C-alpha positions in Angstrom: 3.4 83.7 47.2 3.7 85.4 44.3 6.3 83.2 42.8 4.6 79.9 43.8 1.7 81.3 41.8 3.8 82.1 38.9 5.2 78.3 38.8 1.9 76.9 38.9 0.9 79.2 35.9 3.6 78.2 34.0 3.1 74.1 34.6 -0.3 74.8 33.8 0.6 75.9 30.3 3.1 73.5 30.2 0.2 70.7 30.7 -1.9 72.2 27.9 1.0 72.4 25.1 1.7 68.5 26.1 -2.2 68.0 25.7 -2.1 70.1 22.6 0.6 67.6 21.0 -0.8 64.8 21.8 -4.0 65.3 20.4 -2.2 66.6 17.6 -0.6 63.5 17.0 -3.7 61.8 17.6 -5.4 63.4 15.0 -2.8 62.6 12.6 -2.3 58.8 13.0 -6.3 59.1 12.1 -6.0 61.1 9.1 -3.1 58.9 8.1 -4.6 56.0 8.6 -7.4 57.0 7.0 -5.6 58.0 3.9 -3.8 54.6 3.6 -7.4 53.0 4.0 -8.6 55.5 0.8 -5.0 54.0 -0.7 -4.3 58.0 -0.9 -0.1 57.9 0.0 0.4 55.0 -2.7 1.6 57.0 -5.0 3.7 59.7 -2.3 4.9 56.7 -0.9 6.2 54.9 -4.2 7.7 58.2 -5.3 9.9 59.2 -1.9 10.7 55.3 -1.3 14.3 54.2 -2.5 13.3 50.8 -3.8 9.5 51.0 -5.1 6.8 48.9 -3.9 3.9 47.2 -5.5 0.8 48.5 -4.5 -0.5 46.8 -1.2 -2.9 43.9 -1.2 -6.0 43.2 0.5 -5.3 39.6 1.2 -8.2 39.2 3.7 -5.9 37.8 6.5 -8.7 37.5 9.3 -11.1 35.8 6.9 -8.6 33.0 5.6 -7.7 32.3 9.4 -11.4 31.5 10.0 -11.2 29.6 6.6 -8.2 27.8 8.3 -9.9 27.3 11.5 -13.6 25.8 9.8 -11.6 23.4 7.6 -9.2 22.1 10.4 -9.6 23.5 13.9 -13.4 23.8 13.9 -15.4 21.2 16.4 -16.5 19.7 13.1 -13.9 20.2 10.9 -14.3 20.1 6.9 -11.1 17.9 6.6 -11.1 15.0 9.1 -8.3 13.4 11.1 -6.9 11.2 8.1 -6.5 14.4 6.0 -4.9 16.1 8.8 -2.1 13.7 9.1 -1.6 13.5 5.3 -1.6 16.9 5.1 0.4 18.2 8.1 2.4 14.9 8.8 1.3 14.8 12.2 -1.9 14.7 14.6 -4.6 17.3 15.1 -3.1 17.5 18.9 0.9 17.5 18.5 0.1 20.8 15.9 -1.9 22.4 18.4 0.9 21.9 21.2 3.6 23.4 18.9 1.5 26.3 18.1 0.8 27.1 21.2 4.2 26.7 22.5 5.6 29.1 19.8 2.7 32.0 20.7 4.0 31.8 24.3 7.3 31.7 24.4 8.5 33.5 20.3 7.4 36.8 20.0 7.1 36.6 16.2 4.4 34.4 16.6 2.3 36.3 18.4 -0.6 38.1 16.8 0.0 41.8 16.3 -1.5 44.7 15.0 0.1 46.9 12.7 -0.1 51.2 12.4 -3.5 51.0 10.5 -5.1 48.9 13.4 -5.5 45.9 10.9 -4.5 42.1 12.6 -1.5 40.2 11.6 -1.5 36.6 10.8 -2.9 34.2 13.7 0.0 31.6 15.3 -2.4 29.1 13.4 -1.5 30.8 9.6 2.3 31.1 10.4 3.0 27.5 11.7 0.9 26.5 8.9 2.7 27.8 6.0 5.8 26.8 7.9 5.0 22.7 8.0 3.6 22.7 4.6 6.9 24.1 3.0 8.6 21.3 5.4 5.8 18.8 4.2 5.8 19.7 0.7 9.1 21.2 -0.2 7.4 23.8 -2.4 8.3 26.8 -2.5 7.5 30.0 0.0 4.7 31.8 -2.3 2.7 28.1 -3.1 0.2 28.8 0.0 -0.4 32.5 -1.1 -3.9 31.4 -2.4 -4.8 29.7 0.6 -3.3 31.1 3.5 -3.1 34.8 2.0 0.3 35.0 2.9 3.4 36.4 0.6 6.5 35.0 -0.4 8.6 37.2 2.1 6.5 36.8 5.1 6.1 32.6 4.1 10.0 32.7 4.6 10.1 34.2 7.6 7.5 32.1 9.0 9.8 29.0 8.3 13.1 30.4 9.3 11.3 31.8 12.9 9.3 28.2 13.1 12.6 26.5 12.7 14.4 28.6 15.3 11.7 28.2 17.7 11.3 24.6 16.9 15.3 24.2 17.7 14.7 26.6 21.1 12.0 25.0 22.3 12.6 21.1 21.9 16.1 20.3 20.9 17.2 19.7 24.5 14.0 17.1 24.8 13.8 15.3 20.9 17.3 15.6 20.0 19.2 14.6 22.9 21.9 12.2 23.6 20.7 9.0 25.5 20.4 9.4 29.3 21.1 6.4 31.8 17.7 5.6 32.1 17.3 5.7 27.8 20.3 3.5 27.4 18.5 0.3 29.3 15.5 1.1 27.2 17.5 0.9 24.3 19.8 -2.0 25.1 16.3 -3.8 26.1 14.4 -3.0 23.1 17.5 -3.9 20.8 18.2 -7.3 22.9 14.3 -8.1 22.4 14.3 -7.4 18.4 17.5 -7.6 17.0 19.2 -10.1 19.8 22.2 -7.9 20.2 23.1 -6.7 24.1 24.6 -3.3 23.9 23.5 -2.1 20.4 22.7 1.8 21.3 21.4 1.9 17.2 22.8 2.2 13.7 24.8 5.2 12.1 24.7 6.1 8.4 25.0 9.1 6.5 22.6 10.6 4.0 23.1 13.2 1.7 20.6 16.0 1.2 21.7 17.9 -2.8 21.9 21.5 -2.7 20.4 23.0 -5.8 21.2 26.6 -5.1 24.9 26.0 -4.0 27.4 29.0 -4.7 29.5 28.2 -7.8 32.5 28.9 -5.7 31.4 25.9 -3.2 30.5 23.2 -6.0 33.9 21.7 -5.8 34.1 20.9 -1.7 29.9 20.0 -2.1 30.1 17.8 -5.2 31.1 14.6 -5.2 31.5 12.8 -8.7 29.6 9.7 -8.3 26.7 12.1 -7.1 24.1 13.9 -9.7 24.9 17.6 -7.9 26.3 19.2 -4.6 25.3 17.8 -1.3 25.2 18.4 2.3 25.9 15.0 4.1 23.8 14.3 7.6 25.4 11.7 10.1 22.6 10.1 12.1 22.1 7.3 14.6 18.7 5.4 14.9 17.3 3.0 17.0 15.1 -0.1 16.2 11.6 1.9 16.6 13.1 5.2 14.2 14.0 7.5 17.1 17.1 9.4 15.8 19.9 10.3 18.8 22.4 11.9 17.0 22.4 14.2 14.4 25.5 15.7 12.9 25.2 17.9 9.9 27.0 20.3 7.6 29.7 18.4 6.5 30.3 19.0 2.5 29.4 16.3 0.2 32.4 15.5 -1.5 33.8 13.8 1.5 32.9 10.0 2.6 31.8 8.8 5.8 35.0 8.0 7.2 36.1 11.7 7.0 32.5 12.7 8.8 33.0 10.4 11.6 36.3 12.0 12.5 34.5 15.4 12.5 31.5 14.1 14.1 31.4 14.5 18.0 29.4 11.6 18.5 32.4 10.1 21.1 33.6 13.2 22.3 31.6 12.2 25.6 33.6 9.2 25.5 37.3 11.0 24.6 36.5 13.7 27.5 35.4 11.1 30.5 31.6 12.9 30.3 29.9 9.5 28.9 28.0 8.1 31.3 27.8 4.4 32.3 26.7 2.1 29.4 28.7 -1.1 30.3 27.0 -4.5 29.6 28.3 -8.1 29.2 27.8 -10.2 26.7 29.3 -14.0 26.4 30.4 -13.1 30.1 32.7 -10.2 29.0 32.5 -6.8 30.3 32.6 -3.7 28.0 32.3 -0.2 29.4 30.4 1.3 26.2 27.7 0.5 24.1 28.0 0.3 20.7 26.2 1.3 17.0 26.0 -1.2 14.0 27.9 0.1 11.0 28.3 -0.9 7.3 31.8 -2.0 5.8 33.2 1.6 5.3 33.4 2.4 8.9 36.6 1.8 10.9 36.8 -1.1 12.9 36.5 0.7 16.6 35.3 -0.6 19.7 32.0 1.6 19.0 31.4 -0.3 16.0 30.0 -3.4 15.0 30.2 -4.6 11.4 29.1 -7.5 9.6 31.7 -10.3 9.1 32.5 -9.8 5.1 33.2 -13.6 4.0 31.8 -15.6 7.0 32.4 -19.4 7.0 31.5 -20.9 10.3 27.8 -21.3 10.8 27.5 -18.8 13.9 29.3 -16.0 11.7 26.7 -16.8 9.1 23.9 -16.1 11.4 25.7 -12.9 12.3 26.3 -11.5 9.4 22.1 -11.8 8.7 21.2 -10.4 11.9 23.7 -7.4 11.7 22.6 -6.6 7.9 19.1 -7.1 9.2 19.2 -4.7 12.3 21.2 -2.1 10.4 18.4 -1.4 8.5 17.0 0.7 11.2 18.7 3.6 10.0 18.0 3.2 6.3 13.9 2.8 7.3 14.8 6.0 9.6 16.4 8.3 6.9 13.5 7.0 4.5 10.8 7.9 6.7 12.3 11.4 7.3 12.1 12.0 3.6 8.7 10.2 3.4 7.5 12.7 6.0 9.7 15.7 5.2 9.8 16.3 1.4 11.8 19.3 2.0 14.6 17.0 2.5 13.6 14.3 0.1 14.1 16.8 -3.0 17.0 19.2 -3.8 17.1 22.0 -1.3 17.1 25.9 -2.8 18.2 27.9 0.0 21.3 30.0 0.0 23.2 29.6 3.3 24.0 26.4 5.2 22.8 27.8 8.0 19.4 27.9 6.9 20.3 24.5 5.7 20.9 23.3 9.0 17.7 24.9 10.5 15.8 23.0 8.6 17.3 19.4 8.8 17.4 19.9 12.3 14.0 21.2 12.7 12.8 18.0 10.6 14.5 15.7 12.5 13.1 17.1 15.9 9.5 17.3 14.2 10.3 13.4 13.5 11.2 12.7 16.9 8.1 14.2 18.4 5.7 12.3 15.6 6.9 9.4 16.7 6.3 9.8 20.5 2.9 11.1 19.7 2.0 8.3 17.5 3.1 5.9 20.4 6.1 4.5 18.5 8.6 5.2 20.7 8.3 6.6 24.3 11.3 7.6 26.3 10.2 9.9 29.6 12.2 13.0 30.1 12.8 15.0 32.9 13.7 18.5 32.3 15.7 19.1 35.4 17.8 16.1 34.9 21.3 16.7 33.7 21.7 15.2 30.2 25.2 13.8 28.6 27.5 16.4 27.6 26.3 18.9 30.3 28.8 17.8 32.7 31.7 19.9 33.4 35.0 18.2 33.6 38.3 18.7 32.7 40.6 16.1 31.4 44.3 16.2 30.2 45.5 15.7 27.1 47.1 12.6 27.9 43.9 11.2 29.4 42.0 12.3 26.2 44.6 10.7 23.9 44.5 7.3 25.9 40.5 7.5 25.6 40.6 7.6 21.9 43.2 4.9 21.4 41.1 2.7 23.6 38.1 3.7 21.2 39.9 3.0 18.3 41.4 -0.6 19.4 40.6 -3.1 16.6 41.5 -5.7 18.5 39.2 -5.0 21.0 36.7 -4.8 18.0 37.2 -8.0 16.5 36.6 -9.7 19.9 33.2 -7.8 20.9 32.1 -8.5 17.3 33.1 -12.5 18.1 31.6 -12.2 21.9 28.4 -11.1 19.7 28.1 -13.9 17.3 28.7 -16.5 19.9 25.7 -15.1 21.8 23.4 -15.3 19.2 24.0 -18.3 17.6 21.8 -20.5 19.9 19.1 -18.1 19.0 19.8 -17.4 15.7 18.1 -20.6 14.3 14.7 -20.0 16.2 14.7 -16.5 15.2 15.1 -17.3 11.6 12.5 -20.1 11.8 10.2 -17.5 13.5 10.9 -14.7 10.8 10.6 -17.0 7.8 7.1 -18.2 9.1 6.1 -15.0 9.5 7.4 -14.1 6.0 5.5 -16.9 4.7 2.2 -16.2 6.1 2.4 -12.3 5.0 3.7 -13.6 1.4 -0.1 -15.9 1.8 -2.5 -13.0 1.6 -0.9 -11.0 -1.3 -2.4 -10.4 -4.1 -1.1 -12.0 -7.3 0.1 -9.8 -9.0 2.6 -8.9 -6.1 3.7 -12.5 -5.8 4.7 -12.4 -9.6 6.6 -9.7 -9.2 8.3 -10.7 -6.0 9.8 -14.2 -7.6 12.2 -12.0 -9.0 13.4 -10.7 -5.9 15.5 -14.0 -5.1 15.9 -17.4 -5.8 14.6 -18.6 -2.0 11.9 -16.4 -2.9 10.8 -17.9 -6.2 11.4 -21.7 -5.0 8.9 -20.6 -2.6 6.0 -19.3 -4.7 6.6 -21.6 -7.3 5.9 -24.8 -5.0 3.1 -26.6 -4.8 2.3 -26.3 -1.0 2.5 -22.4 -1.1 0.3 -22.7 -4.4 -2.2 -24.5 -2.8 -2.3 -22.5 0.6 -2.3 -19.2 -1.2 -5.4 -20.3 -3.1 -7.3 -21.1 0.2 -6.7 -17.8 1.2 -9.6 -15.3 -0.1 -8.6 -13.2 -2.6 -9.9 -10.5 -4.9 -13.1 -12.0 -7.3 -13.5 -11.1 -10.7 -16.1 -11.6 -13.5 -14.9 -12.3 -17.2 -17.5 -11.6 -19.8 -16.9 -12.9 -23.2 -18.6 -11.7 -26.2 -19.6 -11.4 -30.2 -19.4 -8.4 -31.7 -22.3 -7.8 -34.7 -19.8 -8.1 -37.5 -18.8 -11.7 -36.0 -18.9 -14.5 -38.4 -19.9 -17.7 -38.0 -16.9 -20.1 -37.2 -14.6 -17.2 -36.4 -12.6 -16.7 -33.1 -10.6 -13.6 -33.9 -13.5 -11.2 -32.9 -14.4 -13.0 -29.7 -13.7 -10.6 -26.9 -12.7 -10.9 -23.3 -12.8 -8.5 -20.8 -12.6 -9.2 -16.9 -13.9 -6.9 -14.0 -13.0 -6.8 -10.6 -16.0 -7.7 -8.5 -16.1 -4.8 -5.9 -17.7 -1.6 -5.2 -16.2 0.0 -8.4 -17.8 -2.7 -10.6 -17.7 -1.9 -13.3 -14.8 0.8 -13.8 -11.9 -1.3 -12.7 -11.4 -3.7 -16.3 -9.2 -4.6 -18.2 -8.5 -7.4 -21.3 -6.8 -10.3 -20.6 -4.6 -11.5 -23.1 -6.0 -14.9 -24.5 -4.1 -18.1 -24.6 -2.3 -18.6 -28.3 -4.3 -21.8 -29.0 -7.6 -20.2 -28.3 -8.1 -17.9 -31.7 -7.4 -21.5 -33.9 -10.0 -23.2 -32.1 -13.8 -23.6 -33.5 -16.7 -23.0 -31.7 -15.0 -22.6 -28.6 -16.7 -21.6 -25.5 -16.7 -21.4 -21.8 -17.3 -24.8 -19.7 -16.8 -23.0 -16.5 -14.5 -21.9 -13.8 -12.5 -23.4 -10.6 -10.0 -22.0 -7.9 -9.4 -19.2 -10.5 -9.1 -21.5 -13.6 -11.0 -20.9 -16.4 -11.9 -23.8 -18.6 -13.0 -23.4 -22.6 -13.5 -26.1 -25.1 -13.2 -26.4 -28.4 -12.0 -27.9 -31.7 -9.2 -27.3 -34.4 -10.0 -27.0 -37.9 -11.0 -30.6 -39.5 -7.8 -32.7 -41.0 -9.6 -35.1 -43.4 -12.3 -36.5 -41.8 -11.8 -35.9 -38.2 -11.2 -32.8 -35.8 -9.6 -32.5 -32.5 -11.0 -31.6 -30.0 -9.2 -29.8 -27.0 -10.1 -28.6 -23.7 -7.9 -25.0 -22.6 -7.0 -24.4 -18.9 -6.3 -20.9 -18.6 -5.3 -18.7 -15.6 -6.2 -15.0 -16.8 -4.3 -13.6 -13.4 -1.0 -14.9 -14.3 -1.7 -15.4 -17.8 -0.7 -19.0 -18.3 -2.7 -21.7 -20.0 -2.7 -25.6 -21.1 -4.3 -27.5 -24.2 -5.2 -30.8 -23.4 -6.6 -33.3 -26.4 -9.7 -35.1 -25.6 -9.4 -38.5 -26.8 -11.6 -39.6 -29.9 -15.1 -40.6 -29.6 -15.5 -44.8 -29.7 -18.0 -45.2 -32.9 -20.5 -46.8 -30.7 -20.9 -44.2 -28.4 -23.3 -40.9 -30.0 -22.9 -38.5 -27.1 -20.5 -37.1 -24.8 -20.0 -34.3 -21.9 -16.9 -32.5 -20.8 -17.3 -31.1 -17.1 -14.5 -29.3 -15.5 -13.6 -29.0 -11.7 -10.5 -28.3 -9.1 -10.4 -30.7 -6.2 -10.3 -28.7 -3.1 -8.1 -30.7 -1.3 -5.3 -31.7 -3.7 -5.8 -28.3 -5.7 -5.6 -30.7 -8.6 -7.6 -29.5 -11.9 -9.6 -32.6 -13.8 -12.1 -33.2 -16.3 -14.6 -35.3 -16.7 -15.6 -36.8 -20.2 -19.4 -38.6 -19.8 -20.3 -40.8 -23.1 -23.9 -42.1 -23.5 -25.0 -44.0 -26.1 -29.0 -44.1 -27.1 -29.4 -48.0 -26.8 -29.3 -49.5 -23.1 -25.5 -49.8 -23.1 -25.1 -47.1 -20.3 -22.5 -44.6 -19.9 -18.7 -44.6 -19.8 -17.1 -41.8 -17.4 -13.6 -41.0 -18.0 -11.6 -38.5 -15.6 -8.7 -36.5 -16.1 -5.8 -35.2 -14.0 -3.3 -33.0 -14.6 -0.9 -33.9 -12.1 -1.0 -37.7 -13.8 -1.7 -36.1 -17.4 -3.5 -39.2 -18.4 -7.4 -40.2 -19.0 -8.8 -43.2 -17.1 -12.2 -44.6 -16.6 -14.4 -44.8 -13.8 -15.1 -48.3 -12.1 -18.8 -49.3 -12.9 -19.3 -48.3 -9.0 -18.7 -44.7 -9.3 -20.9 -44.2 -12.4 -24.1 -42.6 -12.6 -26.9 -44.2 -10.3 -29.3 -45.1 -13.5 -28.5 -46.0 -17.0 -31.7 -44.3 -18.0 -30.3 -41.0 -17.3 -29.3 -38.6 -20.2 -27.5 -35.6 -20.6 -27.8 -32.2 -22.3 -25.4 -29.8 -23.0 -27.0 -26.9 -20.3 -23.9 -26.2 -18.2 -22.6 -27.0 -15.4 -21.3 -25.1 -11.6 -18.7 -26.2 -9.3 -19.0 -25.2 -5.9 -16.8 -26.5 -3.5 -15.4 -30.4 -3.9 -18.9 -31.0 -5.8 -19.6 -30.7 -9.8 -23.4 -30.0 -10.4 -25.0 -31.0 -13.6 -28.6 -31.3 -15.3 -29.4 -34.7 -16.2 -32.8 -36.1 -17.9 -35.3 -38.8 -17.5 -38.1 -38.9 -19.5 -39.5 -35.4 -19.6 -38.1 -34.8 -15.7 -35.1 -32.9 -15.2 -32.6 -33.7 -12.4 -29.6 -32.7 -10.9 -26.4 -34.7 -10.6 -23.5 -33.6 -8.2 -19.8 -35.2 -8.9 -17.6 -35.3 -6.0 -14.2 -34.2 -7.0 -12.4 -35.6 -4.1 -13.7 -39.5 -3.9 -15.1 -38.8 -7.5 -18.5 -40.2 -6.9 -22.2 -39.2 -8.4 -24.5 -38.8 -6.5 -28.6 -37.4 -6.8 -29.4 -33.8 -5.8 -33.3 -33.6 -5.2 -35.0 -31.2 -7.3 -38.5 -29.1 -6.4 -41.5 -31.0 -8.2 -42.4 -27.7 -9.4 -39.2 -27.6 -11.5 -39.0 -30.9 -12.4 -40.2 -30.0 -15.6 -38.9 -26.7 -16.0 -36.5 -25.4 -18.4 -33.6 -25.0 -16.1 -30.1 -23.3 -16.1 -27.8 -23.4 -13.4 -25.1 -20.5 -11.8 -23.5 -19.7 -8.6 -24.3 -17.2 -6.0 -21.9 -16.8 -3.0 -20.9 -20.6 -2.9 -24.6 -21.7 -3.1 -25.8 -23.5 -6.1 -28.3 -20.9 -7.7 -31.6 -22.5 -10.2 -33.2 -20.5 -12.9 -36.5 -20.9 -14.2 -37.3 -20.0 -17.2 -41.2 -19.6 -18.1 -41.6 -18.8 -22.2 -45.3 -16.5 -21.3 -46.8 -15.4 -18.3 -50.1 -15.7 -18.4 -51.5 -12.2 -17.1 -48.6 -10.0 -18.2 -47.8 -12.0 -21.5 -43.7 -11.1 -21.1 -40.9 -13.8 -20.6 -40.6 -14.5 -16.5 -37.3 -15.4 -14.7 -37.5 -17.8 -11.2 -34.4 -17.8 -9.1 -34.1 -20.3 -7.1 -31.2 -21.1 -4.2 -30.1 -24.5 -2.2 -29.8 -24.0 1.1 -27.3 -25.6 3.4 -29.9 -28.4 3.7 -30.3 -29.2 0.4 -33.8 -27.4 0.1 -34.2 -24.7 -2.7 -36.0 -21.3 -1.7 -37.3 -19.2 -4.4 -35.7 -15.5 -4.2 -37.2 -13.4 -6.6 -38.6 -13.1 -10.2 -37.7 -11.2 -12.7 -40.8 -9.9 -15.2 -39.3 -7.7 -17.7 -39.7 -7.7 -21.7 -36.3 -6.7 -22.6 -34.6 -9.4 -20.7 -33.5 -12.0 -22.7 -31.6 -14.5 -20.0 -29.7 -14.0 -16.6 -26.0 -15.0 -17.2 -24.6 -15.1 -13.7 -24.6 -13.2 -10.3 -22.2 -10.7 -9.0 -20.6 -10.5 -5.3 -23.9 -8.5 -4.3 -26.2 -10.7 -5.3 -27.2 -9.0 -8.3 -27.7 -10.8 -11.4 -26.3 -9.6 -14.7 -28.7 -10.3 -17.1 -28.8 -9.9 -21.6 -31.4 -8.0 -22.5 -32.4 -6.2 -26.2 -31.1 -3.7 -27.7 -33.6 -1.0 -28.1 -31.6 0.5 -31.3 -30.3 -2.3 -33.1 -32.8 -5.7 -32.9 -29.6 -8.0 -33.9 -27.9 -6.4 -30.8 -27.7 -7.4 -27.0 -26.8 -5.3 -24.1 -24.9 -6.5 -20.7 -27.2 -5.2 -17.7 -27.9 -5.3 -13.9 -31.1 -6.1 -12.3 -31.7 -4.9 -8.5 -33.9 -7.3 -7.6 -34.7 -4.7 -4.3 -35.8 -1.9 -6.6 -37.1 -3.8 -9.2 -35.0 -2.0 -11.8 -32.8 -2.9 -14.5 -29.5 -0.7 -15.6 -27.6 -0.5 -18.5 -24.0 -1.3 -17.5 -22.6 0.4 -21.2 -19.7 -1.7 -21.4 -19.1 -4.6 -24.2 -21.4 -2.8 -26.6 -22.7 -3.5 -28.8 -22.5 -7.5 -28.3 -24.2 -10.2 -30.7 -23.9 -12.5 -27.9 -22.9 -12.4 -24.1 -21.2 -15.2 -21.7 -20.2 -14.6 -18.4 -18.3 -16.5 -15.3 -16.4 -15.8 -12.2 -13.2 -16.4 -10.7 -11.0 -15.6 -7.8 -7.3 -14.8 -8.5 -4.8 -17.9 -8.1 -1.4 -19.0 -8.6 -2.7 -22.5 -10.1 -0.6 -23.2 -13.4 2.2 -21.3 -12.1 4.4 -24.3 -11.9 3.5 -25.6 -15.5 5.1 -24.6 -18.8 2.8 -21.9 -20.2 1.4 -23.1 -23.8 1.9 -26.5 -23.5 -0.4 -28.8 -25.2 -1.0 -32.8 -23.0 -1.8 -35.3 -25.9 -4.5 -37.9 -24.8 -2.2 -41.0 -25.1 -3.7 -44.3 -23.7 -6.5 -44.5 -21.4 -6.0 -46.6 -18.4 -8.9 -48.8 -17.0 
């Protein structure tokens, strides 16, 4: 009993001692935490540490985590899906999948607490830092201000992120093709390229290495490159899925040395390859092939283009092979565009980190292709992949397999069979591709087409052809407003100070503007002015300075989109003719520009109508059956408007104002009825969304005492409907309308009575807004035009003489 009681007392003493030690340690830990929180141990740590450290920075990790969640991952984030895709290079769902997998499988990405009980960085912050470094190729400390992460921590995040991606996804997203994958690849390439048995395209890419050690630069720097580099050999299919990546060969080597070191054909050499046989031109082949350029050897696993083909099947095969081989080039471009870290010279110091980054970018590239729906190759985790099969092969068998792969005769037979196989489909495929290219080009803007003319002779011939120009003009193109104005310092008879400014008529109006170079002959014309526009051409008229007793009247057709112009000499007036009027329009069917000259006489002799077509470059008189409806009609220089196939202009019969239309297709005149209330008004005409508009100017309103402008529009049935009325004392006149239907007006300047300003009237608000452009001005005129290729097939700056008049 005594012995047992003594042992119990000893145990109690031991328990008390242990509890005391634990309590002391807890109090010590709390004291240390308090000292750290109050920054009382910084000096002591600095004195005892062998490597001095800077003061601890309270970066506010948790606050930045909350900000990151609010910006991108909340129920209603600040930045939408488009912003997320652009900055993270992938969709939000794919990024969250990666974050969750890393958080579950990799300890580094689990959120932890330090000794002070402060939360560490969240998995979102760590993955965001790594993705941003890969996406933008920036330094590790570039995101300290946003993610509150130091340079060393960012570098650790990047390294562990790369290791985690490779560990979790490499077996699936950088695998060798399985039997199911091979059949899917064969079907894809047979459908898109017409090449059975094609596994993909192979090529090499150099990744420049900025921080390559000096001792290694000799083997990593090739003479024709700007610096040291490391080579990536890759195979990609038409959908840009990368099936093979071999990285790490020094950049001083070439593609042949790389392929000899590459493990791409080890499965064939060691009898581990799956069955990938196919039949072409009634010939059986045991394995697929890769498209390659001319530097690769003539092996049965490579198919190259014929160097100098003569026969038609070989010419077509060369075209198809070179086109299909660009799949790998497009894949490299997409990889660099997504991940700028491989686009710019690498700043890491070791090959191991280079390899981690490159393989991570390739795996992420394939994951993104699958997530976006461009590629879909089902994966079974339990399936045994190629290369995982354990086999034993003798050296003799391996050498025999190597010789079979490197058989140049079988390579030639395969290439011949492929050229014969595709010869029947080549013409159809080429025709379809050519038609698709033409249809796409018809919808391109003029500026792009002008650049494409320098690509090749075939494209230049196509774009310059009249049918293409006509078809391109039928497609809706960008709409422009051109303003012509004169500064206050302008002198009568001087055209050098006349300014032209073109505005893109879209939502950005009037910010997107430019000053088109005017035709060289225009500054030398006396009293020039704009007649009208049609199909992208601006028509101006003027006179050359008189020589002796006569002056030459000229018309200039100007295409501001392509910066080309043609001057046309107008025939001299017959002495018995006292008045002449020139109108302009482009026939919508033939796209042939036409000038219509109408000469009248004060007596009852009638009118003479002459027509000039640019295609014939001749003036001719119209027959009497096509002339004006009545001899009593008189003309005034009020202007014209072209809408579709009709050219509209004002004529007068006594005190009544009428509208006359001229059909640009069959060259016939017809009278357009005008409302009775407008027949004795002072009218001008314009165009609003391909509809004729009449502007009724009333000098003084009886109630307000100010000028009034009534705007009328012709409907589809030919009747006119009043749209709105402008009652504003500052408005001088209406110049035209923009695409939204708002009139551009000329208003008096409040600061200078001799100057006017350009403004826009908003009918819904009954408000005038000063555009604050083209100021100060003395007189404005405006026209609108669409981008066009007309005059592209004509010599720029040429002058067409009048010659003899036919008819």
